C-alpha positions in Angstrom: -50.1 231.2 -2.4 -46.5 231.5 -3.5 -46.8 228.2 -5.4 -49.9 229.4 -7.2 -48.3 232.7 -8.2 -45.1 231.1 -9.3 -46.8 228.3 -11.3 -49.4 230.4 -12.9 -47.7 233.7 -13.6 -44.1 232.8 -14.4 -44.7 231.7 -18.0 -47.4 234.1 -19.0 -46.7 237.4 -17.4 -43.8 239.8 -17.7 -43.8 241.8 -14.5 -42.1 245.2 -15.1 -41.9 246.4 -11.5 -43.2 245.1 -8.2 -43.6 246.4 -4.7 -45.1 245.0 -1.5 -46.7 247.5 0.9 -47.9 246.5 4.3 -49.1 248.1 7.4 -47.1 247.2 10.5 -48.4 246.5 13.9 -47.2 249.9 15.0 -49.4 251.5 12.3 -47.0 252.8 9.8 -46.5 251.5 6.2 -43.5 249.3 5.3 -42.6 249.4 1.6 -40.4 246.8 -0.2 -39.9 248.4 -3.7 -37.6 247.3 -6.5 -36.4 250.8 -7.3 -32.8 251.8 -7.6 -32.2 254.1 -4.6 -29.8 256.9 -4.1 -27.6 254.5 -2.1 -27.8 251.6 -4.5 -27.0 253.5 -7.7 -23.5 254.8 -6.7 -22.6 251.5 -5.0 -23.5 249.5 -8.1 -21.8 252.0 -10.4 -18.7 251.9 -8.2 -18.5 248.1 -8.4 -18.9 248.1 -12.1 -16.4 250.9 -12.6 -13.8 249.2 -10.4 -14.1 246.0 -12.4 -14.3 247.4 -16.0 -11.8 250.2 -16.2 -8.8 248.0 -15.0 -9.8 245.4 -17.6 -9.5 248.1 -20.3 -6.1 249.1 -18.9 -4.9 245.5 -19.1 -6.1 245.2 -22.6 -4.3 248.5 -23.5 -1.1 247.0 -22.2 -0.8 248.5 -18.7 0.8 245.2 -17.3 3.6 245.5 -19.8 4.9 248.7 -18.2 8.2 248.3 -16.3 8.2 247.5 -12.5 6.1 249.5 -10.2 4.5 251.5 -13.0 2.2 248.7 -13.9 1.0 248.4 -10.3 0.6 252.2 -10.0 -1.4 252.5 -13.3 -3.7 249.6 -12.2 -4.3 251.2 -8.8 -5.1 254.6 -10.4 -7.4 252.8 -12.9 -9.2 251.1 -10.1 -9.6 254.4 -8.3 -10.8 256.3 -11.4 -13.1 253.5 -12.4 -14.8 253.5 -9.0 -15.2 257.3 -9.0 -16.6 257.4 -12.6 -18.9 254.4 -12.0 -20.2 255.9 -8.7 -21.0 259.2 -10.4 -22.7 257.5 -13.3 -24.7 255.3 -10.8 -25.7 258.4 -8.8 -26.8 260.1 -12.0 -28.9 257.2 -13.0 -30.5 256.8 -9.6 -31.4 260.5 -9.4 -32.6 261.2 -12.9 -34.3 258.1 -14.2 -37.6 256.9 -12.7 -37.7 253.2 -12.0 -40.7 251.5 -10.5 -43.4 253.3 -8.6 -43.7 256.8 -7.2 -43.1 256.9 -3.5 -46.2 258.9 -2.9 -48.4 256.2 -4.5 -47.0 253.5 -2.3 -47.2 255.7 0.8 -50.9 256.5 0.0 -51.6 252.8 -0.4 -49.9 252.0 2.9 -52.1 254.6 4.6 -55.2 252.9 3.3 -54.3 249.5 4.6 -55.5 248.1 8.0 -52.9 246.9 10.5 -51.5 243.5 9.3 -52.8 243.9 5.8 -50.4 243.7 2.8 -50.7 244.8 -0.8 -48.8 243.5 -3.9 -48.3 246.3 -6.5 -47.4 245.1 -10.0 -46.7 246.8 -13.2 -47.7 244.7 -16.2 -48.7 245.1 -19.8 -52.4 245.8 -20.4 -52.8 242.5 -22.3 -51.7 240.6 -19.3 -54.1 242.1 -16.8 -56.8 239.4 -17.4 -54.3 236.6 -16.6 -53.2 238.4 -13.4 -56.8 239.0 -12.4 -57.7 235.3 -12.9 -54.8 234.1 -10.8 -55.6 236.5 -7.9 -59.3 235.6 -8.2 -58.3 232.0 -7.2 -56.6 233.5 -4.1 -59.7 235.6 -3.2 -57.6 238.7 -3.6 -58.8 242.1 -4.6 -57.4 243.4 -7.9 -57.5 247.1 -8.8 -56.4 248.2 -12.3 -55.0 251.7 -12.6 -53.7 253.4 -15.7 -50.5 255.5 -15.6 -51.1 259.2 -15.1 -48.0 260.3 -17.0 -45.1 258.9 -19.0 -42.6 257.1 -16.8 -44.9 256.7 -13.8 -47.0 253.6 -13.6 -49.5 252.9 -10.9 
C-alpha cells in the first residue's frame, strides 16, 4: 500500500494536511496529526530564537567588544532570543489553526471499529479525483467533505 500511495500520489497531489486516526485494541481513538501543538510551538520558537538572535549580534559587532563583555552580550542574546522565540512560537500555536479540528478527528475515531484506521487528507478540490482513483485500487472507502468554515478543513 505504501508503495502505491508514494508512487501514484507524490507527483500529482499536494497534500496540505494529513492525519491518521485509528481505534486501539482498548477501544479509544489514537490520533497522529500534523498540527503544531502547544508544546511544539514554544520549543520550535525557542530553538529558532536561540540561533538567530546571536547571529544578529555577531553581525552587529558583539564579538568586537573587549574581554568578557563579548561573552556576556552573546549569553544575554541567546537568553533573549530563546524567550522571544518561545513566546512567538506559543502565540502561533495558540492563535493559528493548522490542520484539522480535534473534534473532527475524535468523532471519526469514535466511528471506527477496533483495529480500523482512517487516513484524513486535506487536498485541493481538483485533486480529489486522482486521490479517489488511487484509493479505489486499494479497495479503500473515500469520503469527500467540504470545509464548514474558513481555516477549518474536513
